[in-house]
C-alpha angles and dihedrals in degrees: 000000000000129000131203136187120224136184124229091280092055094252117143113252095194131036135146095266096049090043092055092044093050092046090051092051091048094051090047090053092050091050092048092049090050091049093048090046093052089052093047091241101125116108090235090058091062096060113122114274117207118182118237106247121204101215090205090056108019094166096054109134114264132195118257121239091255138354107312127218092202131041097195141009136228117198117196105196119192103203118210099045107282110222114252089199093062098043122026111354110077117195116190091188090056089057093047095048098039110152095020126113118267104257114250094007103101110160090001111180119200134169098308100025142269122011129230128204132316111281126196120221116277086225125073118239119224134188111258134203126342090310092060091224110176111238129170125256086234087080106027096155092053087044089061087062096052090117089061093054137089107204125205107195097174106065118141133192134204096228141044095204122097102227096047089039092057089046091052095049094045101037110015092245132085092215126079122254104054126119118265121237090252090055091051092049095050091043088056101038110019114207141289089222120071096178097056133048114278090229124033126186115200110201121209114272087250095056144276127328118258096266089044115183092009086079092063103019126125096227107191094344116103111288090243088078097059114118117252110230123213137123138205093272097042114038120193113307120251092008101119122091112260116255113261094037115100124220090246093055091044092055092045091050092051091050091050091048090049091055092048092049092049091051091047091050090052088060091055107039113185095023097136095180091056091047091050092049092051090047092053092050091050092049089051089053092051090047090061085075103028102047098052088048096049094043095049097105092173089081091066116105119255095250091057092050089050094047091055095040092242089136094056103127091179095061114040094180092053092048091049093049089046089057089051089053091052089049089053091053092048092051092051090049089055092054101260105163100215131021120184112195118192127206109188134032141208098202105081109055145308134312117321096026107077118004150031096268095127103181106130112018106016097167095050093043098044091045085066098041100042096067091044091058103030111064098033095047092045090049090051091057092045091049093050089051096048090050093050092246096115089071090066102027126082111212115204123191115192147149132193098258142326139265135254121260087228130069117239116257109267094013141080098227144075127261127226118288120184094169097082135005145137138263129165141203131206137177131024117040103354132111114250134218090026138135123201128188129352143225120232122279092283099039092247103121136014106258108166126049091351109212133196131211085250089060090047091052093043090054093048091051091047092055088053090053096258129131106223091203093056105035102095148147123211109234130165093342095311132104099230124206135182088240095041104210095326142076141076130215109253095233094184090069096056119104 
């Protein structure tokens, strides 16, 4: 006996041919959905993703969105806008046409006024490593590591002013009040270390950068994700045990306070603010032991101090920055998720004394700053590699914007240039040696594979296993992201 199904007109609704056709279409749809899902292209996959935070342990390690290439991140930030044209972006045409006007730029006015002629770098560029990458003699030790680096020569910024420029590079916004990239990373991933802050900012030995705490602030994220700032010379304030209180009494007092806090929390279950406050006090107590230990650079062997230049008695600034670099390595060894290391300050005087803002006397100023950065930063990368930490650490070198290929009229330095500059990555998950993008023949504007800070941030998050389009925090009726509504992962950089 056979059965059939008909519609009102008597037409069959189901037969063998239509059944096989429909089944084929269905299986094709399933296969397409699976393919789109694996590529993260389904609409459902773009819904905001907010990590579940245990307020009693906000820095507990959390799983990334997908398999990560890097476990932690080190950001080396050269405050003051380090010139790409005097470090990593060699322009043969700039050398050939030294002293001539910049074509098409008659009466060009930039941040500090009218521009003079094209001016080649005072430092010679030389091919480095097996790749032959041209790097300036201003940074010869970093040049030796060119084969470890993935250069992006086509970065652009939205501002030509230092404070907003630092904000933009560190937070994705030119305005104050937005979370720093380190805050976003620790909000998403927590930390492998429960005895140290999840995110540490190490200011330059001379003081803080111009935008100061905005560079490591939590913005509207919970305060637990703010970076803790200290360096090798100035450990965390008010951390040491007061004189007259023995270690035994101090420990007993902390134990008693812990019991009181636990009992108080039992009376108010679900009070996340109370739990977070107790957690922060307990972390501070643990840091009384962990921070002095990790910041005690004197325990390092002599050959390590020498490699970094921390024993350089002829250059106090270099030695101090070298100690900060050693501190950065020790923090990463202990599982700190994000370390932000600053080279350059705005707190100790005017131009030429503390940062990379080379407007008036670039050669004199950079001749001081180059050696301070070069050997210690290069040693940090070498040390991470020899300890096996570079395989799991993403190293980011950046600055707020670039410099003009001309010298300013009436000066011997370069003005601000946000339309094309260099950053580089090294370590976990990136191609090296590799060069991406380019500025024009003079280094004035990004001309090939133009990249934004949003793209830069999206790529950093991706290497840490985070989807920049999904990682969000709901604030004032808006799903906020580090990359706002912009940015694309620069796939070409990924190993």
